[in-house]
N, C-alpha and C positions, 0 to 999 in steps of 0.2 A: 459571442455568443453562448456557448456552452460554460467561459468563463465567468457568464454571472450564471446564469444556473444550475450552477453546484453547488458557490455557495451557500445559495437562497434551496437546497432539500438537506445538505447538510444541517445549517439552518432548522430550518425546521422541524429534519428527524430527532434534533435533540431536543427543543421544544418538547414534541412529541413524545418523546425519553423520561427528560425532564416531567409531563405533570404526568406520565401515568404508571412513575415510580423502577425506570427500565436502568433504568445511567448505568447501574452496572452493565449490564448487560452491553451498554455499547466501550463502555470504554475497556471491557475485557476482549470486545472484538476489535479492540483497536491497534489493541499490541501482540492478539495474537495475530496481524494480519503480518504489520510489524516484522515480527517474526519471521515467520515468513516471506518477504519479501529480503529478508539478510540471510536468510539463511537461498534460497531460488540467487539470486549475486554470490555468495560466491560457488556455490554448484556451478556456475556459465563461466564465475571466472577463469576455475581451472581446464574450461572449455576455452575457452577464447583467449585466452596465454597459447594455449597449444596451435591453436590454428595459428593467429599469427606467428608461435616461431615455428614456425611451416613454408610462413606468407609473406611470400617478400615487397605487400601495396603494404603490408601492418606498419 
């Protein structure tokens, strides 16, 4: 059910942003979120690597 709702929400938000002239804000938000996700992944990678180094089950 959620795999149907989320694309609908995203599509509605793009349409509304296009009609209200805020498409640049949505694009900037998407790129900022991607940048934050990459930084978080890089940060956690070191911790996970250290944890798996000391844990024999990884």
